[in-house]
C-alpha atoms as an extended CHARMM CRD file, in Angstrom:
* protein
*
       136  EXT
         1         1  MET       CA             12.1120000000       18.6540000000       27.9720000000  PROA      1               0.0000000000
         2         2  SER       CA             13.8730000000       15.5930000000       29.3450000000  PROA      2               0.0000000000
         3         3  PHE       CA             13.1450000000       16.7690000000       32.9190000000  PROA      3               0.0000000000
         4         4  ILE       CA              9.4200000000       17.0070000000       32.1590000000  PROA      4               0.0000000000
         5         5  ASN       CA              9.3330000000       13.5030000000       30.6520000000  PROA      5               0.0000000000
         6         6  ASN       CA             11.2940000000       12.0280000000       33.5470000000  PROA      6               0.0000000000
         7         7  ARG       CA              9.0200000000       13.7170000000       36.0790000000  PROA      7               0.0000000000
         8         8  ALA       CA              5.8790000000       12.6030000000       34.2400000000  PROA      8               0.0000000000
         9         9  ILE       CA              7.1230000000        9.0300000000       33.9520000000  PROA      9               0.0000000000
        10        10  SER       CA              8.1050000000        9.0030000000       37.6380000000  PROA      10              0.0000000000
        11        11  LEU       CA              4.6700000000       10.3230000000       38.5580000000  PROA      11              0.0000000000
        12        12  LEU       CA              2.9450000000        7.6860000000       36.4360000000  PROA      12              0.0000000000
        13        13  GLU       CA              5.1860000000        4.9590000000       37.8500000000  PROA      13              0.0000000000
        14        14  ARG       CA              4.3650000000        5.9060000000       41.4450000000  PROA      14              0.0000000000
        15        15  SER       CA              0.6580000000        6.0850000000       40.6120000000  PROA      15              0.0000000000
        16        16  LEU       CA              0.7790000000        2.6080000000       39.0330000000  PROA      16              0.0000000000
        17        17  ASP       CA              2.5040000000        1.2950000000       42.1650000000  PROA      17              0.0000000000
        18        18  ALA       CA             -0.2830000000        2.7540000000       44.3000000000  PROA      18              0.0000000000
        19        19  ALA       CA             -3.0300000000        1.3160000000       42.0710000000  PROA      19              0.0000000000
        20        20  SER       CA             -1.3610000000       -2.1000000000       42.1290000000  PROA      20              0.0000000000
        21        21  LEU       CA             -1.0810000000       -2.0820000000       45.9160000000  PROA      21              0.0000000000
        22        22  ARG       CA             -4.6850000000       -0.8710000000       46.1980000000  PROA      22              0.0000000000
        23        23  GLN       CA             -5.8090000000       -3.8280000000       44.0550000000  PROA      23              0.0000000000
        24        24  LYS       CA             -4.0790000000       -6.2440000000       46.4500000000  PROA      24              0.0000000000
        25        25  VAL       CA             -5.5260000000       -4.5120000000       49.5120000000  PROA      25              0.0000000000
        26        26  ILE       CA             -9.0780000000       -4.5540000000       48.1400000000  PROA      26              0.0000000000
        27        27  SER       CA             -8.6810000000       -8.2260000000       47.2130000000  PROA      27              0.0000000000
        28        28  ASN       CA             -7.5350000000       -8.9540000000       50.7660000000  PROA      28              0.0000000000
        29        29  ASN       CA            -10.5350000000       -7.0700000000       52.1480000000  PROA      29              0.0000000000
        30        30  LEU       CA            -12.8780000000       -9.1280000000       49.9790000000  PROA      30              0.0000000000
        31        31  ALA       CA            -11.1380000000      -12.3770000000       50.9180000000  PROA      31              0.0000000000
        32        32  ASN       CA            -11.7090000000      -11.5820000000       54.5970000000  PROA      32              0.0000000000
        33        33  ILE       CA            -15.3070000000      -10.4400000000       54.3060000000  PROA      33              0.0000000000
        34        34  ASP       CA            -16.4920000000      -13.2170000000       56.6440000000  PROA      34              0.0000000000
        35        35  THR       CA            -13.5600000000      -13.1110000000       59.0850000000  PROA      35              0.0000000000
        36        36  PRO       CA            -14.7450000000      -12.0140000000       62.5330000000  PROA      36              0.0000000000
        37        37  ASN       CA            -13.1770000000       -8.7830000000       63.8650000000  PROA      37              0.0000000000
        38        38  PHE       CA            -11.3400000000       -8.1260000000       60.5830000000  PROA      38              0.0000000000
        39        39  ASN       CA            -10.6700000000       -4.4390000000       59.8810000000  PROA      39              0.0000000000
        40        40  ARG       CA            -10.5470000000       -3.3970000000       56.2470000000  PROA      40              0.0000000000
        41        41  SER       CA             -7.4630000000       -1.6840000000       54.8690000000  PROA      41              0.0000000000
        42        42  ASP       CA             -6.9760000000        1.0660000000       52.3270000000  PROA      42              0.0000000000
        43        43  VAL       CA             -4.0580000000        2.7230000000       50.5380000000  PROA      43              0.0000000000
        44        44  SER       CA             -2.8990000000        6.2400000000       51.3490000000  PROA      44              0.0000000000
        45        45  PHE       CA             -1.1480000000        7.8990000000       48.4230000000  PROA      45              0.0000000000
        46        46  GLU       CA             -3.0350000000       10.6240000000       46.5650000000  PROA      46              0.0000000000
        47        47  HSD       CA             -3.0860000000       13.1820000000       49.4000000000  PROA      47              0.0000000000
        48        48  THR       CA              0.6810000000       13.0220000000       49.9190000000  PROA      48              0.0000000000
        49        49  LEU       CA              1.2840000000       13.1700000000       46.1590000000  PROA      49              0.0000000000
        50        50  GLN       CA             -0.9320000000       16.2580000000       45.8290000000  PROA      50              0.0000000000
        51        51  GLN       CA              1.0390000000       17.9730000000       48.6010000000  PROA      51              0.0000000000
        52        52  VAL       CA              4.3590000000       17.1870000000       46.9030000000  PROA      52              0.0000000000
        53        53  LEU       CA              3.0920000000       18.4310000000       43.5310000000  PROA      53              0.0000000000
        54        54  ALA       CA              1.7170000000       21.6250000000       45.1030000000  PROA      54              0.0000000000
        55        55  GLY       CA              4.9610000000       22.1830000000       47.0140000000  PROA      55              0.0000000000
        56        56  THR       CA              3.1910000000       22.1520000000       50.3770000000  PROA      56              0.0000000000
        57        57  ALA       CA              4.5430000000       18.8160000000       51.6320000000  PROA      57              0.0000000000
        58        58  MET       CA              6.4360000000       18.9920000000       54.8870000000  PROA      58              0.0000000000
        59        59  SER       CA              9.7670000000       17.2630000000       55.0570000000  PROA      59              0.0000000000
        60        60  GLY       CA             12.6180000000       17.1780000000       57.4980000000  PROA      60              0.0000000000
        61        61  ARG       CA             16.2460000000       17.6120000000       56.5670000000  PROA      61              0.0000000000
        62        62  ARG       CA             18.4720000000       14.6600000000       57.3710000000  PROA      62              0.0000000000
        63        63  THR       CA             21.9970000000       15.4930000000       58.4320000000  PROA      63              0.0000000000
        64        64  ASP       CA             22.9270000000       11.8400000000       58.8420000000  PROA      64              0.0000000000
        65        65  GLU       CA             21.7820000000        8.6950000000       57.0070000000  PROA      65              0.0000000000
        66        66  ARG       CA             20.9100000000        7.0940000000       60.3320000000  PROA      66              0.0000000000
        67        67  HSD       CA             18.2530000000        9.7260000000       61.0190000000  PROA      67              0.0000000000
        68        68  ILE       CA             14.6220000000        8.8300000000       60.3980000000  PROA      68              0.0000000000
        69        69  ALA       CA             13.2260000000       10.4770000000       57.2820000000  PROA      69              0.0000000000
        70        70  ILE       CA             10.3370000000       12.8480000000       57.9620000000  PROA      70              0.0000000000
        71        71  GLY       CA              8.0540000000       13.4350000000       55.0010000000  PROA      71              0.0000000000
        72        72  THR       CA              9.2460000000       14.0330000000       51.4800000000  PROA      72              0.0000000000
        73        73  ASN       CA              9.2470000000       16.7150000000       48.8170000000  PROA      73              0.0000000000
        74        74  ARG       CA             10.2410000000       14.5150000000       45.8640000000  PROA      74              0.0000000000
        75        75  ILE       CA              7.8690000000       12.5560000000       43.6550000000  PROA      75              0.0000000000
        76        76  SER       CA             10.3230000000        9.6620000000       43.5130000000  PROA      76              0.0000000000
        77        77  GLU       CA             10.0990000000        9.2800000000       47.3140000000  PROA      77              0.0000000000
        78        78  VAL       CA              6.2920000000        9.2680000000       47.5640000000  PROA      78              0.0000000000
        79        79  LYS       CA              5.2480000000        5.7120000000       48.2710000000  PROA      79              0.0000000000
        80        80  PRO       CA              1.8010000000        4.2190000000       48.7630000000  PROA      80              0.0000000000
        81        81  GLU       CA              1.1040000000        3.0580000000       52.3050000000  PROA      81              0.0000000000
        82        82  THR       CA             -1.4140000000        0.5600000000       53.6020000000  PROA      82              0.0000000000
        83        83  VAL       CA             -3.5870000000        1.9330000000       56.3950000000  PROA      83              0.0000000000
        84        84  THR       CA             -6.0950000000        0.0460000000       58.5320000000  PROA      84              0.0000000000
        85        85  ASP       CA             -9.6210000000        1.4180000000       58.8210000000  PROA      85              0.0000000000
        86        86  THR       CA            -10.7230000000        0.9760000000       62.4220000000  PROA      86              0.0000000000
        87        87  SER       CA            -14.1080000000        2.6110000000       61.9860000000  PROA      87              0.0000000000
        88        88  THR       CA            -17.0000000000        1.0150000000       63.7590000000  PROA      88              0.0000000000
        89        89  THR       CA            -19.2050000000       -1.5210000000       62.0910000000  PROA      89              0.0000000000
        90        90  MET       CA            -22.8810000000       -2.3260000000       62.1640000000  PROA      90              0.0000000000
        91        91  ARG       CA            -22.1280000000       -6.0520000000       61.8720000000  PROA      91              0.0000000000
        92        92  LEU       CA            -22.3140000000       -8.2650000000       64.9390000000  PROA      92              0.0000000000
        93        93  ASP       CA            -19.0500000000      -10.0750000000       64.1440000000  PROA      93              0.0000000000
        94        94  GLY       CA            -16.9770000000       -6.8520000000       64.3010000000  PROA      94              0.0000000000
        95        95  ASN       CA            -15.9580000000       -6.9990000000       60.6310000000  PROA      95              0.0000000000
        96        96  ASN       CA            -16.1750000000       -3.6080000000       58.8600000000  PROA      96              0.0000000000
        97        97  VAL       CA            -15.8810000000       -4.7970000000       55.2340000000  PROA      97              0.0000000000
        98        98  ASP       CA            -18.8180000000       -3.7150000000       53.0500000000  PROA      98              0.0000000000
        99        99  ILE       CA            -18.9500000000       -5.7310000000       49.8280000000  PROA      99              0.0000000000
       100       100  ASP       CA            -20.6950000000       -2.9410000000       47.8890000000  PROA      100             0.0000000000
       101       101  VAL       CA            -18.0260000000       -0.3920000000       48.8470000000  PROA      101             0.0000000000
       102       102  GLU       CA            -15.1960000000       -2.8080000000       48.0880000000  PROA      102             0.0000000000
       103       103  MET       CA            -16.5930000000       -3.7830000000       44.6800000000  PROA      103             0.0000000000
       104       104  THR       CA            -17.0530000000       -0.1070000000       43.7820000000  PROA      104             0.0000000000
       105       105  ASN       CA            -13.4810000000        0.6320000000       44.8900000000  PROA      105             0.0000000000
       106       106  LEU       CA            -12.2550000000       -2.3500000000       42.8770000000  PROA      106             0.0000000000
       107       107  ALA       CA            -13.9660000000       -1.1620000000       39.6820000000  PROA      107             0.0000000000
       108       108  GLU       CA            -12.7650000000        2.4210000000       40.1810000000  PROA      108             0.0000000000
       109       109  ASN       CA             -9.2060000000        1.2760000000       40.8060000000  PROA      109             0.0000000000
       110       110  GLN       CA             -9.2320000000       -0.9630000000       37.7180000000  PROA      110             0.0000000000
       111       111  ILE       CA            -10.3160000000        1.9670000000       35.5320000000  PROA      111             0.0000000000
       112       112  LEU       CA             -7.6080000000        4.1730000000       37.0630000000  PROA      112             0.0000000000
       113       113  TYR       CA             -4.9410000000        1.4940000000       36.5850000000  PROA      113             0.0000000000
       114       114  ASN       CA             -5.8920000000        1.0120000000       32.9240000000  PROA      114             0.0000000000
       115       115  ALA       CA             -5.8190000000        4.7770000000       32.2980000000  PROA      115             0.0000000000
       116       116  LEU       CA             -2.4010000000        5.0980000000       33.9530000000  PROA      116             0.0000000000
       117       117  ALA       CA             -1.0310000000        2.1510000000       31.9740000000  PROA      117             0.0000000000
       118       118  GLN       CA             -2.2780000000        3.6650000000       28.7080000000  PROA      118             0.0000000000
       119       119  ARG       CA             -0.7360000000        7.0280000000       29.5870000000  PROA      119             0.0000000000
       120       120  ILE       CA              2.6810000000        5.5840000000       30.4510000000  PROA      120             0.0000000000
       121       121  ASN       CA              2.5790000000        3.4790000000       27.2650000000  PROA      121             0.0000000000
       122       122  GLY       CA              1.8940000000        6.7040000000       25.3620000000  PROA      122             0.0000000000
       123       123  LYS       CA              4.9030000000        8.3820000000       26.9950000000  PROA      123             0.0000000000
       124       124  PHE       CA              7.1710000000        5.5000000000       26.0270000000  PROA      124             0.0000000000
       125       125  ALA       CA              5.7290000000        5.4060000000       22.5050000000  PROA      125             0.0000000000
       126       126  THR       CA              6.5210000000        9.1080000000       22.1250000000  PROA      126             0.0000000000
       127       127  LEU       CA             10.0800000000        8.5440000000       23.3290000000  PROA      127             0.0000000000
       128       128  LYS       CA             10.4760000000        5.5610000000       20.9940000000  PROA      128             0.0000000000
       129       129  TYR       CA              9.1960000000        7.6210000000       18.0670000000  PROA      129             0.0000000000
       130       130  ALA       CA             11.5960000000       10.4740000000       18.8850000000  PROA      130             0.0000000000
       131       131  ILE       CA             14.5170000000        8.0390000000       19.0380000000  PROA      131             0.0000000000
       132       132  SER       CA             13.6270000000        6.1580000000       15.8520000000  PROA      132             0.0000000000
       133       133  GLU       CA             12.9810000000        9.3420000000       13.8620000000  PROA      133             0.0000000000
       134       134  GLY       CA             16.3170000000       10.7170000000       15.0280000000  PROA      134             0.0000000000
       135       135  LYS       CA             18.1350000000        7.9150000000       13.1920000000  PROA      135             0.0000000000
       136       136  ARG       CA             16.8800000000        9.0040000000        9.7600000000  PROA      136             0.0000000000
């Protein structure tokens, strides 16, 4: 049971990290909406996490700490990454930030973050209850 709780908490923690980074990235996109030739950024996380959870993630084996890590198969090693979107734009100034898309992403991310925070609070509340009831 402890393994399941640790894995769930680790999964929630990584997801909160990704949502937090995504909030910063979207805010940066919005702040640069009028900057000529600015390319919007996004966060890559969910696809890699799904592969790790399904057991289909590719990873290399390191025989020395100096070797570069290739992929991962552990939830604790999945980290959100910022990626730049270099897709073309219809704007004359070369900026590819669309305020409607960014505001939608912002609202969606806020809802996800709140749901994740509530879920991790529930996990800790359950652990706290188990500990406090064990003292009786």
